[in-house]
C-alpha positions, 0 to 999 in steps of 0.5 A: 457283171459283164460289161462287154457290148454295153452301150456307154455314155460319158457323164461329165459333171457340170463344172460350176455346179460341182464346184459349188457342191464342193463349197458346201461340204461343211468346212469352217475357216479353222478346218479349211486352214488345217487341211492346207497345213496337212499338205505342207506337212506331207510335203516335208515342210519344217516351217509354215507361215500364215499371213493375213492381209486386211483389205476389206472385200479384197482381203487375202490369206496365204499359207506358205511352206518350205516343203519339197515343192511341185513341178508344173505337171505335179502342180496341175495334178494336185489342183485336179479334184480327186487327185488321189484314190482314198483306197490307195495305200499311203505313206504313213506320214501322208495326212491326205485322204481323198485328194480333195483337201486343197480344193475343197478346203479352199473353195469353201472360203474363197473364189480364187485359189492360186498356188505357186510352187518351186522345185529344182529351181523352177517356179510353177503356178496355176489358179482356180477362178470360180468366176471364170469356171462359171463363165466357161463352164469347163474345168479350166485352170488359168495361168495367173498369179497375183503380182504381189506374190510372184516372187514369194518363193525367191528366197527358198530352195523349194516350197509352195504358197497357197493364196486365197483371195475373193474371200466371199465366205468370210467377208462380203466382197463389197466390204470397204477396207475402212469397215471397222466392224468387219475388220474386227470380225475378220480378226476374231475369225482368224484368232479361232484359226490360230487356236485351232492350229495350236491344238491340231498340230501340237504334237508336231510343234512339241516334237520340233518337227514343225514350226508354224508362224502366224504373221511374225509370231511362232505359234505355241502348242496347246497340249490337252493332256497337260504333260507338265502337270505333276499331279496329272493321273495317267492310265496304262496304254491300251491296244485296239485292232489295226495298230490303234492305241488308247491312253487316258489322262485325268487332269488335276483338280483346280487347287492342284494345278501348278499355277492359276495360269496353267489351269486357265490354259488347260481349259482349252478353246471349248471350256472345261466341259467342252474339252472332256472326252476322246482326242483322236489323232491320225499320224500325230494330227488331231482329228477330233478334240473332246468328244465321247464318240456317242458313248457318253454325254458330256457332264460337268463332273467328268470334265477332267477326263481326256483320252488320247486315241492314236490311229495310223492312216491305214485305219481311215475306212474302218474309223470312217474318217470324213473328207474334212478330217474332223469326224471319226467313228470307232468300228463296232468290234472295238466300241465295247473295249473303248467304252470300258476303258473310258469308264475307268478314266471317267470314274477317276475324273469324277472322284477328283472332281468330287473330293478334294478331300480324298487326297487329304484322306490318303495323305493322313493315313488315318480315319477321316471324319466327313461332315456330310454322309451320302446315303442311297435307298430305293434309288433315292439319295439323301445327305445327312450330318455325320453325328460322329464328326468331332465338330458336331460332338463339340456343338452337342456339349456347347448346347448345355452351356450356350444354346444360342451360340451352339445353334447359330454355330450349327446353322452356319456350319450347315450353310457353309458346307452343303455338299452341292457338288456331290448333290449335283453329280448324283442328281445329274446321273438319275433320270428320275429326280426325287422330290424333297423330303421323300425319304423322311420318316413321317413319324418325325414329321407328325411329331414336329408338326404337332409341337409347332401346331400346339405352339401356335394355339398357345399363342392365340391362333385358331386351329384354322390359322395355325394350319394355314401358317404351317402350310407356308413353312418349308418343308411342311408344305409337302405334308398338307394331309398331315396338317389337316389331320392335326 
């Protein structure tokens, strides 16, 4: 298009309205804090300290790092919304995306964002005060910092501290410091942040690239792949277009974890079923934790399946990384490859979930005798006692000498070993659930009903009474037509 000679008109966004729009992008407290940590990592920080100060409606959260810091011009540029074009090529270690993270993440939680930074011995500071922006209706920073933090960087050679105050999206501004209910809610919200950080940045912490201090305690990493569990199953690494890699893991059955505590920790913040799926990383930073990317549903019997996907930041556009860095969508050309790989991992996870006995079979190296057998005919599942099982053979012999003991033993055995886990898995896979008794031969039903019917008659019941009683006995209540024909 030829723009020469066209009339132009500048259309500057109204500052306060635009910032309120930024506030509604969809961050929660966990993703907002993680976005600030991204900036610290990009700045080369090796230590990040997060502090929380409970003061009711005047509470404060700070995130301080020992990164390279910024001079005055660099700080003003960093405080400007859209400071970097997402289409520009970035350093492979740059965790940024749109040049909005510092602002949008902070605005989503507070009305005052203050940043103090130190570089080459000089300290610079500026503040976004949303109340002032609403008052002046301009994109104006104010040269102000809370007094208590003016010396926060005195002991470091370089670094930056981000200060959130007026936390109106977390605590109502009129909340009293003595409000114990709100204090507890504040603490619970921050505990979620701590868990999120432990998961999101676990590879940086494990690789000793970074330590993150929470108050006075160093955060320990939460690794979703249980790298210290010897009975974890690992799949070969697969490669996708754009230098993207994929690696699958199946975690051990609960009985095969090294300790009960290890099993509880491996469950993760979202629980066993919630943590299954893909874990999408961008530059070692976890973007998406436990999601099947629209390819599969989360189901209980796949809960041990976890797949790592590693992206370089050059794939942001192809994978549609969102502004919060909490969503990703695989390109159409590699979805089938991802799906096929994940199916293998899920299949193994199902087998581990379904059969603890599978391991016993492999170890024994000889014929295994299950008590129950699964059968599928015309898309209907049935579960039958294995007549070849030695226990059943023993009960058959016992019937001739101690029939009551044999029958009671059989009933207890059936009660204790009904394959509920297998039934649950098979039924959850079928959209059309089968009715009970649908696969039973009606000849057997008729023979059994006739025997019971005659027994009722011999005990003095009328035909009508006998039939009425049979209709109350499961599973014969499904065969009223046969009962009426007796």
